[in-house]
py3Dmol code that shows the C-alpha trace and the ligand (Angstrom):
import py3Dmol

protein = """\
ATOM      1  CA  MET A   1      34.332-157.477  67.523  1.00  0.00           C
ATOM      2  CA  ASN A   2      37.000-155.050  66.249  1.00  0.00           C
ATOM      3  CA  ARG A   3      40.566-156.304  66.851  1.00  0.00           C
ATOM      4  CA  GLY A   4      41.603-153.092  68.653  1.00  0.00           C
ATOM      5  CA  ILE A   5      38.680-153.317  71.093  1.00  0.00           C
ATOM      6  CA  ARG A   6      39.375-157.014  71.716  1.00  0.00           C
ATOM      7  CA  ASN A   7      43.018-156.303  72.489  1.00  0.00           C
ATOM      8  CA  ALA A   8      42.177-153.327  74.701  1.00  0.00           C
ATOM      9  CA  LYS A   9      39.887-155.696  76.627  1.00  0.00           C
ATOM     10  CA  ALA A  10      42.744-158.202  76.841  1.00  0.00           C
ATOM     11  CA  VAL A  11      44.940-155.561  78.505  1.00  0.00           C
ATOM     12  CA  GLY A  12      42.106-155.213  81.034  1.00  0.00           C
ATOM     13  CA  HIS A  13      42.109-158.977  81.549  1.00  0.00           C
ATOM     14  CA  GLY A  14      45.897-158.827  82.065  1.00  0.00           C
ATOM     15  CA  LEU A  15      45.390-156.193  84.782  1.00  0.00           C
ATOM     16  CA  ARG A  16      42.710-158.350  86.406  1.00  0.00           C
ATOM     17  CA  ALA A  17      45.159-161.273  86.298  1.00  0.00           C
ATOM     18  CA  MET A  18      47.634-159.101  88.214  1.00  0.00           C
ATOM     19  CA  TRP A  19      44.939-158.300  90.787  1.00  0.00           C
ATOM     20  CA  ALA A  20      43.963-161.967  91.272  1.00  0.00           C
ATOM     21  CA  TYR A  21      47.626-162.960  91.556  1.00  0.00           C
ATOM     22  CA  ALA A  22      48.426-160.192  94.048  1.00  0.00           C
ATOM     23  CA  ARG A  23      45.386-161.154  96.154  1.00  0.00           C
ATOM     24  CA  HIS A  24      46.411-164.841  96.051  1.00  0.00           C
ATOM     25  CA  ARG A  25      43.117-165.875  94.444  1.00  0.00           C
ATOM     26  CA  ASP A  26      42.931-169.435  93.161  1.00  0.00           C
ATOM     27  CA  ARG A  27      39.820-168.599  91.084  1.00  0.00           C
ATOM     28  CA  CYS A  28      40.062-166.204  88.140  1.00  0.00           C
ATOM     29  CA  ALA A  29      37.090-164.021  87.190  1.00  0.00           C
ATOM     30  CA  HIS A  30      38.918-163.071  83.952  1.00  0.00           C
ATOM     31  CA  PRO A  31      39.608-165.499  81.058  1.00  0.00           C
ATOM     32  CA  PRO A  32      43.062-166.515  79.786  1.00  0.00           C
ATOM     33  CA  THR A  33      44.173-164.212  76.969  1.00  0.00           C
ATOM     34  CA  THR A  34      47.125-166.178  75.578  1.00  0.00           C
ATOM     35  CA  LEU A  35      46.837-169.794  74.491  1.00  0.00           C
ATOM     36  CA  TRP A  36      49.316-172.383  73.344  1.00  0.00           C
ATOM     37  CA  ILE A  37      47.818-174.933  70.971  1.00  0.00           C
ATOM     38  CA  GLU A  38      49.924-177.830  69.738  1.00  0.00           C
ATOM     39  CA  PRO A  39      49.416-178.814  66.073  1.00  0.00           C
ATOM     40  CA  THR A  40      51.622-181.863  66.667  1.00  0.00           C
ATOM     41  CA  ASN A  41      53.963-183.216  69.335  1.00  0.00           C
ATOM     42  CA  ARG A  42      56.185-184.852  66.722  1.00  0.00           C
ATOM     43  CA  CYS A  43      59.530-183.336  65.889  1.00  0.00           C
ATOM     44  CA  ASN A  44      62.112-184.065  63.210  1.00  0.00           C
ATOM     45  CA  LEU A  45      65.001-182.914  65.427  1.00  0.00           C
ATOM     46  CA  ARG A  46      66.451-184.156  68.718  1.00  0.00           C
ATOM     47  CA  CYS A  47      67.792-180.947  70.265  1.00  0.00           C
ATOM     48  CA  ILE A  48      69.923-181.616  73.315  1.00  0.00           C
ATOM     49  CA  MET A  49      67.944-179.358  75.684  1.00  0.00           C
ATOM     50  CA  CYS A  50      64.404-180.242  74.670  1.00  0.00           C
ATOM     51  CA  PRO A  51      62.109-182.472  76.789  1.00  0.00           C
ATOM     52  CA  VAL A  52      60.604-183.803  73.549  1.00  0.00           C
ATOM     53  CA  SER A  53      64.001-185.308  72.659  1.00  0.00           C
ATOM     54  CA  LEU A  54      64.117-187.106  75.996  1.00  0.00           C
ATOM     55  CA  ARG A  55      60.609-188.520  75.698  1.00  0.00           C
ATOM     56  CA  THR A  56      60.704-192.309  75.582  1.00  0.00           C
ATOM     57  CA  GLN A  57      57.007-193.130  75.826  1.00  0.00           C
ATOM     58  CA  GLY A  58      53.553-191.720  75.171  1.00  0.00           C
ATOM     59  CA  LYS A  59      51.541-191.272  72.016  1.00  0.00           C
ATOM     60  CA  THR A  60      52.390-188.807  69.294  1.00  0.00           C
ATOM     61  CA  GLY A  61      50.050-187.376  66.673  1.00  0.00           C
ATOM     62  CA  PHE A  62      48.450-184.389  64.987  1.00  0.00           C
ATOM     63  CA  MET A  63      45.516-182.242  66.069  1.00  0.00           C
ATOM     64  CA  GLU A  64      42.473-182.851  63.863  1.00  0.00           C
ATOM     65  CA  LEU A  65      41.386-179.790  61.896  1.00  0.00           C
ATOM     66  CA  ASP A  66      37.776-180.112  63.111  1.00  0.00           C
ATOM     67  CA  THR A  67      38.942-180.244  66.734  1.00  0.00           C
ATOM     68  CA  TYR A  68      41.062-177.164  66.150  1.00  0.00           C
ATOM     69  CA  ARG A  69      38.253-175.210  64.452  1.00  0.00           C
ATOM     70  CA  SER A  70      35.839-175.990  67.238  1.00  0.00           C
ATOM     71  CA  LEU A  71      38.421-174.958  69.867  1.00  0.00           C
ATOM     72  CA  ILE A  72      39.176-171.658  68.104  1.00  0.00           C
ATOM     73  CA  GLY A  73      35.450-170.973  67.785  1.00  0.00           C
ATOM     74  CA  GLU A  74      35.104-171.483  71.531  1.00  0.00           C
ATOM     75  CA  VAL A  75      38.082-169.394  72.680  1.00  0.00           C
ATOM     76  CA  SER A  76      38.123-166.567  70.132  1.00  0.00           C
ATOM     77  CA  PRO A  77      35.662-164.375  72.107  1.00  0.00           C
ATOM     78  CA  TYR A  78      38.306-163.947  74.829  1.00  0.00           C
ATOM     79  CA  ALA A  79      41.738-165.223  73.688  1.00  0.00           C
ATOM     80  CA  THR A  80      43.665-162.674  71.643  1.00  0.00           C
ATOM     81  CA  THR A  81      47.027-164.399  71.148  1.00  0.00           C
ATOM     82  CA  LEU A  82      47.625-167.922  69.928  1.00  0.00           C
ATOM     83  CA  ASN A  83      51.038-169.546  70.063  1.00  0.00           C
ATOM     84  CA  LEU A  84      50.596-172.296  67.518  1.00  0.00           C
ATOM     85  CA  PHE A  85      53.289-174.571  68.913  1.00  0.00           C
ATOM     86  CA  LEU A  86      54.071-176.405  72.115  1.00  0.00           C
ATOM     87  CA  GLY A  87      56.165-179.577  72.053  1.00  0.00           C
ATOM     88  CA  GLY A  88      56.628-180.514  68.391  1.00  0.00           C
ATOM     89  CA  GLU A  89      57.623-178.873  65.113  1.00  0.00           C
ATOM     90  CA  PRO A  90      54.492-177.125  63.750  1.00  0.00           C
ATOM     91  CA  LEU A  91      55.597-177.219  60.093  1.00  0.00           C
ATOM     92  CA  LEU A  92      55.054-180.994  60.205  1.00  0.00           C
ATOM     93  CA  HIS A  93      51.270-180.386  60.280  1.00  0.00           C
ATOM     94  CA  ARG A  94      49.980-180.403  56.702  1.00  0.00           C
ATOM     95  CA  ASP A  95      47.096-178.023  57.518  1.00  0.00           C
ATOM     96  CA  LEU A  96      49.177-175.466  59.385  1.00  0.00           C
ATOM     97  CA  ASP A  97      48.416-172.576  57.015  1.00  0.00           C
ATOM     98  CA  THR A  98      44.674-173.354  57.205  1.00  0.00           C
ATOM     99  CA  MET A  99      44.928-173.306  61.018  1.00  0.00           C
ATOM    100  CA  ILE A 100      46.674-169.923  60.978  1.00  0.00           C
ATOM    101  CA  ARG A 101      44.173-168.421  58.552  1.00  0.00           C
ATOM    102  CA  TYR A 102      41.214-169.708  60.553  1.00  0.00           C
ATOM    103  CA  ALA A 103      42.413-168.183  63.836  1.00  0.00           C
ATOM    104  CA  ARG A 104      43.195-164.857  62.147  1.00  0.00           C
ATOM    105  CA  GLU A 105      39.710-164.765  60.608  1.00  0.00           C
ATOM    106  CA  LYS A 106      38.373-165.030  64.152  1.00  0.00           C
ATOM    107  CA  GLY A 107      40.472-162.011  65.186  1.00  0.00           C
ATOM    108  CA  VAL A 108      43.220-163.922  67.033  1.00  0.00           C
ATOM    109  CA  VAL A 109      46.893-162.916  66.608  1.00  0.00           C
ATOM    110  CA  VAL A 110      48.913-165.986  65.603  1.00  0.00           C
ATOM    111  CA  ARG A 111      52.539-166.652  66.530  1.00  0.00           C
ATOM    112  CA  LEU A 112      54.700-169.523  65.377  1.00  0.00           C
ATOM    113  CA  ASN A 113      58.040-170.903  66.500  1.00  0.00           C
ATOM    114  CA  THR A 114      59.886-173.190  64.097  1.00  0.00           C
ATOM    115  CA  ASN A 115      63.277-174.840  63.667  1.00  0.00           C
ATOM    116  CA  ALA A 116      62.949-173.861  59.951  1.00  0.00           C
ATOM    117  CA  THR A 117      64.414-177.137  58.677  1.00  0.00           C
ATOM    118  CA  LEU A 118      61.212-177.836  56.669  1.00  0.00           C
ATOM    119  CA  LEU A 119      60.756-174.287  55.410  1.00  0.00           C
ATOM    120  CA  ASP A 120      61.018-174.879  51.663  1.00  0.00           C
ATOM    121  CA  ARG A 121      59.624-172.498  49.028  1.00  0.00           C
ATOM    122  CA  THR A 122      56.116-174.036  49.194  1.00  0.00           C
ATOM    123  CA  GLN A 123      55.955-173.726  52.984  1.00  0.00           C
ATOM    124  CA  ALA A 124      57.330-170.186  52.801  1.00  0.00           C
ATOM    125  CA  GLU A 125      54.616-169.124  50.354  1.00  0.00           C
ATOM    126  CA  LYS A 126      51.923-170.796  52.455  1.00  0.00           C
ATOM    127  CA  LEU A 127      53.086-169.001  55.607  1.00  0.00           C
ATOM    128  CA  LEU A 128      53.238-165.624  53.878  1.00  0.00           C
ATOM    129  CA  ASP A 129      49.791-166.158  52.325  1.00  0.00           C
ATOM    130  CA  SER A 130      48.299-167.230  55.658  1.00  0.00           C
ATOM    131  CA  GLY A 131      48.743-163.766  57.210  1.00  0.00           C
ATOM    132  CA  LEU A 132      50.805-165.144  60.119  1.00  0.00           C
ATOM    133  CA  ASP A 133      51.549-162.307  62.565  1.00  0.00           C
ATOM    134  CA  HIS A 134      54.756-163.347  64.337  1.00  0.00           C
ATOM    135  CA  LEU A 135      57.406-165.919  63.430  1.00  0.00           C
ATOM    136  CA  ILE A 136      60.362-167.038  65.522  1.00  0.00           C
ATOM    137  CA  PHE A 137      63.202-169.008  63.966  1.00  0.00           C
ATOM    138  CA  SER A 138      64.961-170.997  66.675  1.00  0.00           C
ATOM    139  CA  PHE A 139      68.552-171.175  65.511  1.00  0.00           C
ATOM    140  CA  ASP A 140      71.229-171.851  68.110  1.00  0.00           C
ATOM    141  CA  GLY A 141      74.793-171.276  67.028  1.00  0.00           C
ATOM    142  CA  TYR A 142      76.787-169.060  64.688  1.00  0.00           C
ATOM    143  CA  ASN A 143      78.813-171.902  63.161  1.00  0.00           C
ATOM    144  CA  ALA A 144      78.004-175.382  61.873  1.00  0.00           C
ATOM    145  CA  GLU A 145      79.764-177.257  64.669  1.00  0.00           C
ATOM    146  CA  THR A 146      77.900-175.477  67.481  1.00  0.00           C
ATOM    147  CA  TYR A 147      74.544-175.449  65.721  1.00  0.00           C
ATOM    148  CA  GLU A 148      74.628-179.096  64.664  1.00  0.00           C
ATOM    149  CA  GLY A 149      75.852-180.138  68.131  1.00  0.00           C
ATOM    150  CA  ILE A 150      72.754-178.560  69.721  1.00  0.00           C
ATOM    151  CA  ARG A 151      70.091-179.026  67.036  1.00  0.00           C
ATOM    152  CA  VAL A 152      70.692-182.719  66.401  1.00  0.00           C
ATOM    153  CA  ASN A 153      69.544-183.902  62.915  1.00  0.00           C
ATOM    154  CA  ALA A 154      69.563-180.354  61.499  1.00  0.00           C
ATOM    155  CA  ARG A 155      72.242-178.971  59.186  1.00  0.00           C
ATOM    156  CA  PHE A 156      73.568-175.440  59.561  1.00  0.00           C
ATOM    157  CA  GLU A 157      73.928-174.137  56.023  1.00  0.00           C
ATOM    158  CA  PRO A 158      70.772-175.618  54.441  1.00  0.00           C
ATOM    159  CA  THR A 159      68.599-174.417  57.339  1.00  0.00           C
ATOM    160  CA  LEU A 160      70.104-170.944  57.386  1.00  0.00           C
ATOM    161  CA  THR A 161      69.598-170.738  53.611  1.00  0.00           C
ATOM    162  CA  LYS A 162      65.904-171.569  54.085  1.00  0.00           C
ATOM    163  CA  ILE A 163      65.516-168.725  56.584  1.00  0.00           C
ATOM    164  CA  LEU A 164      67.357-166.287  54.297  1.00  0.00           C
ATOM    165  CA  ASP A 165      65.234-167.390  51.306  1.00  0.00           C
ATOM    166  CA  PHE A 166      62.057-166.887  53.345  1.00  0.00           C
ATOM    167  CA  LEU A 167      63.130-163.363  54.278  1.00  0.00           C
ATOM    168  CA  ALA A 168      64.079-162.608  50.663  1.00  0.00           C
ATOM    169  CA  LEU A 169      60.613-163.730  49.554  1.00  0.00           C
ATOM    170  CA  LYS A 170      59.001-161.598  52.253  1.00  0.00           C
ATOM    171  CA  LYS A 171      61.043-158.656  50.952  1.00  0.00           C
ATOM    172  CA  ASP A 172      60.104-159.316  47.301  1.00  0.00           C
ATOM    173  CA  ARG A 173      56.452-159.294  48.266  1.00  0.00           C
ATOM    174  CA  ALA A 174      56.919-156.196  50.437  1.00  0.00           C
ATOM    175  CA  SER A 175      54.956-158.081  53.060  1.00  0.00           C
ATOM    176  CA  PRO A 176      54.787-156.426  56.511  1.00  0.00           C
ATOM    177  CA  HIS A 177      53.870-159.807  58.020  1.00  0.00           C
ATOM    178  CA  PRO A 178      55.052-161.830  59.767  1.00  0.00           C
ATOM    179  CA  TYR A 179      57.152-159.942  62.286  1.00  0.00           C
ATOM    180  CA  ALA A 180      60.264-162.114  61.935  1.00  0.00           C
ATOM    181  CA  VAL A 181      62.597-162.947  64.812  1.00  0.00           C
ATOM    182  CA  LEU A 182      65.824-164.924  64.825  1.00  0.00           C
ATOM    183  CA  GLN A 183      66.198-166.380  68.307  1.00  0.00           C
ATOM    184  CA  THR A 184      69.402-167.909  69.529  1.00  0.00           C
ATOM    185  CA  ILE A 185      70.588-169.241  72.873  1.00  0.00           C
ATOM    186  CA  VAL A 186      73.800-168.052  74.481  1.00  0.00           C
ATOM    187  CA  VAL A 187      76.370-170.840  74.239  1.00  0.00           C
ATOM    188  CA  ARG A 188      79.633-171.243  76.102  1.00  0.00           C
ATOM    189  CA  GLN A 189      82.273-168.795  74.986  1.00  0.00           C
ATOM    190  CA  GLU A 190      84.681-171.366  73.620  1.00  0.00           C
ATOM    191  CA  GLN A 191      81.986-172.585  71.213  1.00  0.00           C
ATOM    192  CA  GLN A 192      82.133-169.622  68.859  1.00  0.00           C
ATOM    193  CA  THR A 193      84.037-166.386  68.299  1.00  0.00           C
ATOM    194  CA  GLU A 194      82.902-162.788  68.014  1.00  0.00           C
ATOM    195  CA  THR A 195      84.031-162.796  64.382  1.00  0.00           C
ATOM    196  CA  GLU A 196      81.750-165.756  63.709  1.00  0.00           C
ATOM    197  CA  GLU A 197      78.861-163.917  65.331  1.00  0.00           C
ATOM    198  CA  GLN A 198      79.474-160.809  63.222  1.00  0.00           C
ATOM    199  CA  ALA A 199      79.715-162.899  60.044  1.00  0.00           C
ATOM    200  CA  PHE A 200      76.493-164.684  60.962  1.00  0.00           C
ATOM    201  CA  ARG A 201      74.598-161.452  61.630  1.00  0.00           C
ATOM    202  CA  ALA A 202      75.901-159.975  58.363  1.00  0.00           C
ATOM    203  CA  ARG A 203      74.079-162.715  56.435  1.00  0.00           C
ATOM    204  CA  PHE A 204      70.817-160.902  57.310  1.00  0.00           C
ATOM    205  CA  ASP A 205      71.910-157.477  56.035  1.00  0.00           C
ATOM    206  CA  GLY A 206      69.264-155.957  53.776  1.00  0.00           C
ATOM    207  CA  LEU A 207      66.652-158.560  54.704  1.00  0.00           C
ATOM    208  CA  PRO A 208      63.450-157.857  56.666  1.00  0.00           C
ATOM    209  CA  LEU A 209      64.469-159.532  59.917  1.00  0.00           C
ATOM    210  CA  ASP A 210      62.675-157.527  62.620  1.00  0.00           C
ATOM    211  CA  ALA A 211      64.566-158.703  65.685  1.00  0.00           C
ATOM    212  CA  PHE A 212      67.606-160.730  66.646  1.00  0.00           C
ATOM    213  CA  VAL A 213      66.998-162.122  70.129  1.00  0.00           C
ATOM    214  CA  VAL A 214      69.758-163.695  72.201  1.00  0.00           C
ATOM    215  CA  ARG A 215      68.336-165.650  75.118  1.00  0.00           C
ATOM    216  CA  GLU A 216      69.969-167.370  78.037  1.00  0.00           C
ATOM    217  CA  ALA A 217      69.273-171.083  78.345  1.00  0.00           C
ATOM    218  CA  HIS A 218      66.795-172.260  80.938  1.00  0.00           C
ATOM    219  CA  THR A 219      66.412-175.780  82.249  1.00  0.00           C
ATOM    220  CA  TRP A 220      63.042-176.531  80.621  1.00  0.00           C
ATOM    221  CA  ARG A 221      61.593-177.045  84.127  1.00  0.00           C
ATOM    222  CA  GLY A 222      64.633-178.905  85.346  1.00  0.00           C
ATOM    223  CA  VAL A 223      64.794-181.462  82.540  1.00  0.00           C
ATOM    224  CA  PHE A 224      67.990-180.049  81.118  1.00  0.00           C
ATOM    225  CA  GLN A 225      70.996-179.463  83.363  1.00  0.00           C
ATOM    226  CA  GLY A 226      73.677-178.133  81.034  1.00  0.00           C
ATOM    227  CA  THR A 227      76.183-179.624  78.644  1.00  0.00           C
ATOM    228  CA  ASP A 228      79.409-178.735  76.910  1.00  0.00           C
ATOM    229  CA  GLU A 229      77.423-176.309  74.757  1.00  0.00           C
ATOM    230  CA  PHE A 230      75.791-174.057  77.348  1.00  0.00           C
ATOM    231  CA  ASP A 231      74.906-173.513  81.002  1.00  0.00           C
ATOM    232  CA  PRO A 232      71.354-172.811  82.118  1.00  0.00           C
ATOM    233  CA  HIS A 233      70.877-169.289  83.353  1.00  0.00           C
ATOM    234  CA  ALA A 234      70.208-168.711  87.063  1.00  0.00           C
ATOM    235  CA  TYR A 235      66.934-166.771  87.273  1.00  0.00           C
ATOM    236  CA  GLY A 236      67.124-165.448  90.817  1.00  0.00           C
ATOM    237  CA  ALA A 237      66.843-166.258  94.497  1.00  0.00           C
ATOM    238  CA  ARG A 238      63.325-165.050  95.280  1.00  0.00           C
ATOM    239  CA  TYR A 239      60.482-167.566  95.003  1.00  0.00           C
ATOM    240  CA  VAL A 240      57.409-166.412  93.075  1.00  0.00           C
ATOM    241  CA  PRO A 241      54.242-168.402  92.282  1.00  0.00           C
ATOM    242  CA  CYS A 242      54.086-169.557  88.662  1.00  0.00           C
ATOM    243  CA  PRO A 243      53.520-166.602  86.334  1.00  0.00           C
ATOM    244  CA  TYR A 244      51.581-168.629  83.747  1.00  0.00           C
ATOM    245  CA  LEU A 245      48.633-169.943  85.719  1.00  0.00           C
ATOM    246  CA  TRP A 246      46.715-166.645  85.913  1.00  0.00           C
ATOM    247  CA  SER A 247      46.721-165.624  82.252  1.00  0.00           C
ATOM    248  CA  THR A 248      47.511-168.491  79.872  1.00  0.00           C
ATOM    249  CA  MET A 249      46.383-172.022  79.017  1.00  0.00           C
ATOM    250  CA  SER A 250      47.954-174.743  76.882  1.00  0.00           C
ATOM    251  CA  ILE A 251      46.265-177.471  74.866  1.00  0.00           C
ATOM    252  CA  ALA A 252      48.132-180.506  73.531  1.00  0.00           C
ATOM    253  CA  TRP A 253      47.521-182.042  70.085  1.00  0.00           C
ATOM    254  CA  ASP A 254      45.035-184.621  71.474  1.00  0.00           C
ATOM    255  CA  GLY A 255      42.952-182.028  73.354  1.00  0.00           C
ATOM    256  CA  THR A 256      44.532-182.529  76.775  1.00  0.00           C
ATOM    257  CA  VAL A 257      44.677-179.236  78.671  1.00  0.00           C
ATOM    258  CA  VAL A 258      47.947-178.725  80.553  1.00  0.00           C
ATOM    259  CA  PRO A 259      49.129-175.936  82.877  1.00  0.00           C
ATOM    260  CA  CYS A 260      51.776-174.388  80.666  1.00  0.00           C
ATOM    261  CA  CYS A 261      53.837-174.573  77.496  1.00  0.00           C
ATOM    262  CA  LEU A 262      56.600-176.422  79.378  1.00  0.00           C
ATOM    263  CA  ASP A 263      54.363-179.438  79.960  1.00  0.00           C
ATOM    264  CA  THR A 264      55.257-180.876  76.574  1.00  0.00           C
ATOM    265  CA  CYS A 265      54.465-184.476  77.550  1.00  0.00           C
ATOM    266  CA  SER A 266      51.088-183.812  79.265  1.00  0.00           C
ATOM    267  CA  ASP A 267      52.536-184.803  82.639  1.00  0.00           C
ATOM    268  CA  TYR A 268      49.948-182.711  84.543  1.00  0.00           C
ATOM    269  CA  PRO A 269      46.586-183.034  82.734  1.00  0.00           C
ATOM    270  CA  LEU A 270      43.931-180.544  83.862  1.00  0.00           C
ATOM    271  CA  GLY A 271      41.111-181.810  81.687  1.00  0.00           C
ATOM    272  CA  HIS A 272      40.171-182.439  78.086  1.00  0.00           C
ATOM    273  CA  ILE A 273      38.568-180.007  75.653  1.00  0.00           C
ATOM    274  CA  GLY A 274      36.024-182.605  74.486  1.00  0.00           C
ATOM    275  CA  GLU A 275      34.655-183.015  78.009  1.00  0.00           C
ATOM    276  CA  LYS A 276      33.947-179.475  79.196  1.00  0.00           C
ATOM    277  CA  PRO A 277      34.409-175.879  78.023  1.00  0.00           C
ATOM    278  CA  LEU A 278      37.903-174.489  78.432  1.00  0.00           C
ATOM    279  CA  LEU A 279      36.626-171.689  80.681  1.00  0.00           C
ATOM    280  CA  GLU A 280      35.277-174.348  83.048  1.00  0.00           C
ATOM    281  CA  ILE A 281      38.672-176.106  83.142  1.00  0.00           C
ATOM    282  CA  TRP A 282      40.215-172.640  83.782  1.00  0.00           C
ATOM    283  CA  ASN A 283      38.532-172.574  87.206  1.00  0.00           C
ATOM    284  CA  ASP A 284      38.127-176.283  87.847  1.00  0.00           C
ATOM    285  CA  GLU A 285      39.584-177.949  90.934  1.00  0.00           C
ATOM    286  CA  PRO A 286      42.790-179.343  89.301  1.00  0.00           C
ATOM    287  CA  ILE A 287      44.100-175.936  88.214  1.00  0.00           C
ATOM    288  CA  ARG A 288      42.851-174.205  91.377  1.00  0.00           C
ATOM    289  CA  ALA A 289      44.674-176.802  93.478  1.00  0.00           C
ATOM    290  CA  LEU A 290      47.835-176.172  91.483  1.00  0.00           C
ATOM    291  CA  ARG A 291      47.483-172.385  91.940  1.00  0.00           C
ATOM    292  CA  ARG A 292      46.967-172.867  95.695  1.00  0.00           C
ATOM    293  CA  LYS A 293      50.000-175.134  96.044  1.00  0.00           C
ATOM    294  CA  LEU A 294      52.261-172.722  94.183  1.00  0.00           C
ATOM    295  CA  LEU A 295      50.881-169.738  96.114  1.00  0.00           C
ATOM    296  CA  ALA A 296      51.742-171.629  99.307  1.00  0.00           C
ATOM    297  CA  GLY A 297      55.277-172.312  98.026  1.00  0.00           C
ATOM    298  CA  GLU A 298      54.707-176.077  97.937  1.00  0.00           C
ATOM    299  CA  TYR A 299      56.404-176.528  94.578  1.00  0.00           C
ATOM    300  CA  ARG A 300      58.489-179.474  95.773  1.00  0.00           C
ATOM    301  CA  ASP A 301      55.329-181.632  95.846  1.00  0.00           C
ATOM    302  CA  ILE A 302      54.705-181.089  92.139  1.00  0.00           C
ATOM    303  CA  PRO A 303      57.053-183.014  89.831  1.00  0.00           C
ATOM    304  CA  LEU A 304      56.113-180.828  86.847  1.00  0.00           C
ATOM    305  CA  CYS A 305      57.102-177.622  88.631  1.00  0.00           C
ATOM    306  CA  SER A 306      59.710-178.599  91.217  1.00  0.00           C
ATOM    307  CA  GLY A 307      62.655-177.820  88.932  1.00  0.00           C
ATOM    308  CA  CYS A 308      61.108-174.922  87.020  1.00  0.00           C
ATOM    309  CA  ASP A 309      63.223-171.787  86.568  1.00  0.00           C
ATOM    310  CA  LEU A 310      60.127-169.620  86.303  1.00  0.00           C
ATOM    311  CA  LEU A 311      59.456-169.935  90.026  1.00  0.00           C
ATOM    312  CA  TRP A 312      62.531-167.840  90.745  1.00  0.00           C
ATOM    313  CA  THR A 313      63.365-164.230  90.043  1.00  0.00           C
ATOM    314  CA  ASP A 314      65.536-161.351  91.140  1.00  0.00           C
ATOM    315  CA  ARG A 315      63.600-158.741  89.179  1.00  0.00           C
ATOM    316  CA  ALA A 316      60.371-157.127  90.349  1.00  0.00           C
ATOM    317  CA  ILE A 317      58.482-154.002  89.277  1.00  0.00           C
ATOM    318  CA  ALA A 318      56.031-152.434  91.762  1.00  0.00           C
ATOM    319  CA  GLY A 319      56.169-155.670  93.750  1.00  0.00           C
ATOM    320  CA  PHE A 320      55.236-157.840  90.771  1.00  0.00           C
ATOM    321  CA  PRO A 321      57.814-160.312  89.498  1.00  0.00           C
ATOM    322  CA  TYR A 322      59.016-159.224  86.084  1.00  0.00           C
ATOM    323  CA  THR A 323      58.197-162.647  84.615  1.00  0.00           C
ATOM    324  CA  PHE A 324      54.570-162.298  85.735  1.00  0.00           C
ATOM    325  CA  LEU A 325      54.205-158.828  84.191  1.00  0.00           C
ATOM    326  CA  LYS A 326      55.718-160.163  80.995  1.00  0.00           C
ATOM    327  CA  VAL A 327      53.380-163.143  80.820  1.00  0.00           C
ATOM    328  CA  SER A 328      50.177-161.276  81.675  1.00  0.00           C
ATOM    329  CA  LEU A 329      50.686-158.032  79.791  1.00  0.00           C
ATOM    330  CA  SER A 330      53.243-158.396  77.003  1.00  0.00           C
ATOM    331  CA  HIS A 331      51.054-160.102  74.392  1.00  0.00           C
ATOM    332  CA  PRO A 332      47.976-157.885  74.893  1.00  0.00           C
ATOM    333  CA  VAL A 333      50.142-154.750  74.774  1.00  0.00           C
ATOM    334  CA  GLU A 334      52.045-155.995  71.704  1.00  0.00           C
ATOM    335  CA  ASN A 335      48.775-156.740  69.943  1.00  0.00           C
ATOM    336  CA  LEU A 336      47.411-153.323  70.785  1.00  0.00           C
ATOM    337  CA  LEU A 337      50.478-151.275  69.799  1.00  0.00           C
ATOM    338  CA  GLY A 338      51.962-153.616  67.194  1.00  0.00           C
ATOM    339  CA  TYR A 339      55.215-155.560  67.512  1.00  0.00           C
ATOM    340  CA  ARG A 340      57.413-152.908  65.915  1.00  0.00           C
ATOM    341  CA  LEU A 341      56.234-150.043  68.122  1.00  0.00           C
ATOM    342  CA  THR A 342      56.383-152.201  71.270  1.00  0.00           C
ATOM    343  CA  ASN A 343      59.908-153.303  70.406  1.00  0.00           C
ATOM    344  CA  ALA A 344      60.985-149.680  69.824  1.00  0.00           C
ATOM    345  CA  LEU A 345      59.509-148.690  73.200  1.00  0.00           C
ATOM    346  CA  LYS A 346      61.297-151.580  74.931  1.00  0.00           C
ATOM    347  CA  ARG A 347      64.604-150.502  73.389  1.00  0.00           C
ATOM    348  CA  LEU A 348      63.927-146.905  74.400  1.00  0.00           C
ATOM    349  CA  ILE A 349      63.313-147.997  78.002  1.00  0.00           C
ATOM    350  CA  LYS A 350      66.551-150.005  77.963  1.00  0.00           C
ATOM    351  CA  GLY A 351      68.421-146.962  76.589  1.00  0.00           C
ATOM    352  CA  GLU A 352      69.261-148.650  73.289  1.00  0.00           C
ATOM    353  CA  LEU A 353      67.627-145.927  71.117  1.00  0.00           C
TER     354      LEU A 353
END
"""
ligand_1 = """\
8
LIG
S 55.952 -173.522 87.494
Fe 54.946 -175.372 86.685
S 53.090 -174.635 85.648
Fe 54.463 -172.868 85.930
S 55.687 -172.694 84.046
Fe 56.878 -173.925 85.494
S 56.322 -176.048 85.023
Fe 54.738 -174.736 84.097
"""
view = py3Dmol.view(width=600, height=400)
view.addModel(protein, "pdb")
view.setStyle({"model": 0}, {"cartoon": {"style": "trace"}})
view.addModel(ligand_1, "xyz")
view.setStyle({"model": 1}, {"stick": {}})
view.zoomTo()
view.show()
């Protein structure tokens, strides 16, 4: 099926997700359109805010390529966006570029989030050759002290150099892909100065960085409560049922299906991809029970969700929480219009253009 038609259909599925959510349905007649698949749950860093850093038990490993291929074959008729990361660092998987290429061949848009510490020249060439659509560099801090205090085991200058080298290579090749984003978390003011921020941003002058995103910290579902480096952002006072459960699914490296990308330790297993089709798990009793509980506001009974920031908002559009609209519609719309046009429209709406 043509990519444009698939993504137009995905917008339709996003609208049906809004309908099911608004009607408080625990069963979804539409499929999930965005998936998170975890190449590995291992990570080379121990970032202070990440649940993976706090994990003390449980198995770690890598998704088998055959398992991945079979999963992509199953979901590609309906899933249009794949986030190829969940709890670990995806560049640790030796077949990552093969995974990206395979999903793209099946018409799925592939997004990656990396700490960039392993992004040497070979990895950079592999990523550019793979046709990856969207790449986020997670890089918190404009100076070495802040960055290395948050991203434990990483070093500021060598990692930044890897990102700059990747962008220079992308420029040399005149490659429109991937859409490259530098994402950073707001840290406490005393951690870094405005001059440091300006100097940091200037390092990207003339390079094809498509967006510089500054995000407020969240609590990673209550796991992280703030440190000397930053305070988690307060999301709002109004309770809303979880925005993820009506349009996305997440699959861990060993095939365990979990409710969302924040369940990085498979604390709330919904099923296993080897046992039944994903679309069956999508409407099976475990996830329907979770939808019902969150619709009823019984989040306190669910350890996975009880501390989650995403259950709270102070922003709504036409009665829908902003976070829900973002989760159900942003990826299908981005795929349909392209990241650059969507970003320009967002900036126009915010009055930045
Ligand atoms: S409310 Fe629960 S299922 Fe939803 S994003 Fe938060 S932790 Fe995940």
